[in-house]
N, C-alpha and C positions, 0 to 999 in steps of 0.2 A: 710395775715398777719401775722407775727409773732414777739411775744415779749419774750424777755430775759432778766433774772434778772442777773445784772452785780454785783450789790452790793445792800444790803439791812439792812446792821446794821445801829440802830439808834445814833444819837448827835454822836458817834465817832466811827470807825472801831474796830470791833471785831476780835475774834481769828479766825474766819471762813469765814469773810466776810468784804468788805469795806464798806465804807457808800454808800447812795442812790447813785443809778445809774439804768436805763433800757434801753434797745435796743428797739426798735420797727423797724421793716422794712416789703416793700413791694415794688414790682416791682424793684426791685434793689436798692430802697431809703432807707438810712440808718438812723436813727434820735436818739438820746437819750435824755432820760426825764433824767434831774439832773447830776452833776457829782462830786460828793461827794468826800472827802479824801480818795487816794486811788483805784478809779474807774479806771483809766488811766491801771494799771498795772492789775486788771483784764479783763479791755475789752481785752486784747490781747489775752487771750484762746479764745475768742468767734467770734474775727471779725479783721480785717485789722484796726486798731486805725486811720489811714489818711483815711478811706474810709469813713467817715463820713458827711453825707451832710446837717445836722441840728442840734442844739442843745434848748432844750428848761430847762430853769431852773426855777424849783416854787417860789422858796424863796432863799434869798442870807443867811441863815447862813452860815458857813462851810461848815457841813456835806452832804450839797444839791447844792453846787457849789464850792469848791477850788480847783478842780484837774484841774480846767479851768486852770488856770494857769501853771499847768504843762504841760498841752494840748497845750498849746499856744508855749510852747518852741519845742514840736513834731512836729508841723505844720511847723514852722518856722525855726529850721534848719536841718531838715530832710537833707539827704547825696543828695536827688535827687534835691534839692531846695525848696523853700517854697513850702507847699500844696496850694491849690486855697482856694479862702476866702469863708467863710461859715456864714450861720446867726445864731444870737446867740439872742435868745428871752427871757426875764428877765423882772423882775419887773422894776419900776424907778430907774434909777443911775445904773443900771447892769456893764456899761461899766466903770465909775466910779469908784466904788467898786472893780472890778476883776482888774483894773490897780495897785489902793492901797493895792491890799493883795498880790500882785505881788512885789511891790517896793515904797517907801514911796513918791518919786518924781513925778509928771506926767510923761508920755511917752504916744505918739500916736503909737507905735509900735503893740500894743496888736488889737488897731481897723481896722488896715492893715490887719490883719489875719482873725479878726472876725467882720459881719458885724451886730453889735449891734443893738436891734431891742424891743422896749417896748411892754410889753403883755399887753391886752386890756381884760376884761370878753367880750364874744363874741366867734364868730366861725371865722378862717381864713385858708385858704389853704395853707398848707406845701407840696410841693412834692405832693406824689398821696394821701395824707390824707387830712381830713377835723377835724383841731383841735379846739375843743370850752375849753376855759377858765374860772372858775369863782374864787373870792375870797373867802378865807375859812377863818377859824377863828384862827388867830395865831398873835404872839406878833407883827411881820412885817407882811408887804405886802406879803401876801403866795395867792397862786393860786393851785386848782384843774385842772387837765389836762385832758379830754377826747377825743380820737383819733377814730375816725372812717374811715373805707375802705371797700369799695362794702357791704356796709350792718352789718359790723360787728364793735364792738367797744370794747376798753379797757377804763377801768378810771384809773385815778392817782390819790391819794387824795394829795399826797404832804404831810406836814404836817399842823394838822388842830387838833381844839376840835370838840365837837357836832357843826353839820352845816347842816341845811336844805338845804341850796345851794347846800351842794355835795350829797346830796340823789338825788337830781333832778338832777346834772350833770351825774351820774352815772347810771340812769334810764333806765332798760333791757340792761345793758352791760353786752356782752359775760364774761369778767373777770375785776374783780376790785381789784386793786391793793391798798389796804387800810392799814393806818399806825396803829399801835395796840403799841404805845409805853408803856402807862402805865400796871398796875396792879388795878385791885382791891383792896377795901381797906386801902385806904392810901388817906389824906389830900391833894388830887389833886388841882391845880391851873387851874380854871377855861382858855378855850379859846387857851391851849397849844397842848395838843395831846390825842388821843382816848384810851379807854381798848380795849381788846380783843372782850368783851362784847359789846361796844358800836360799833363798827367796823362790829359786827355780825347785829346787828341792824338798822346800814346804810343801810347793804345789802339786810336786809329784806325788807326794805324800798322801796329799789330801784328796787326789784326784779330783783339782777344781776343773772348769771347762776355760776360762780365758784367766792367765796372770796379766796384773796391771801391775808394774814398778812405779813405787812411789817414793816420797820423801828423798827426792833427787838432790844432793848436794851441788849448789852453784859452781863448785871447784872441780867437781869431778866430769869425766866425759861421758854423758848418756850411752853413747855408744857402746863404750866398753861396758859398764852396766848392764846393758840388752845383750850384748856380747857374750858376758860372764852365765849369764840367765841361760841364754841357747844352749850352752855348754853343761847345762846342768844335770840332761836326760829328760826335764818334761816334753811331753810330747804336745802338750796343748797350744792355745794362741799364747803368745807373748807380747807384751807392747807398754811402752813407755805414757805415763799420766801426762798429759797436759791438758794446760787451763782448758775447759769449755767440753772438753772430749766427756760425752755421756754413753751408757747403756742404756736400751731398754729390756727389761726382762719379764717377756711376756711369754708365751707358748712357746716351744722350740729353742732355739739356741739363743744365747744372748746378742742384740742387736746393735753393733757398736754405730754410735752417732756422732758423724765428724767434727772436730770442734770447730767452735765460731768465735 
């Protein structure tokens, strides 16, 4: 299994990254976790944009789902004719939300391209992967996502505040893609986002191998986020997400593939 960072900017695209999107591959099957604004453009660099077999949307804030609207155009109007219909898993009402994001009037065309299916807490088989989701703490219906293949696991936090459920979901993961949108020292709203330190604390409690800090807000200093995570007590590897960074999860420890 390989996981590649397509976009890791939080809340809106930054100068070096689109918003959230992560490509997970195994056995010729390609699955996207989130499609935030700008993700489709970045995906061109790393994979055939039409060679995607499934999409999971952690929640329906624009920085995690909005590029599904332009991806519909790519799959529907490509020169060789419409690409095959693929499943899109998301929170309740994803189909209606995405159709309205594209145009104000109801239009069934998007459902002819995407087979929308509701996420529910628990496991589901998607291609070669066992995918397990759990509700996390965010102002809207939001899911953390764990993807397993041949005994290896990557967990993606989506957007969340402090969450015991996320700790359990990430238990013993090889790679933990965990949001760290907030910096310490502010009057932070609860159940919204994690700080770097809180991401590190979640990783330590879960016993993960590698913590990758994601959902990095463009106005924050990523070096400060990294320093906060390193002060959390987590003793594993900690890295900042960047576009193109990938991890191979085969026999032995997860192998970092430098960003390209």
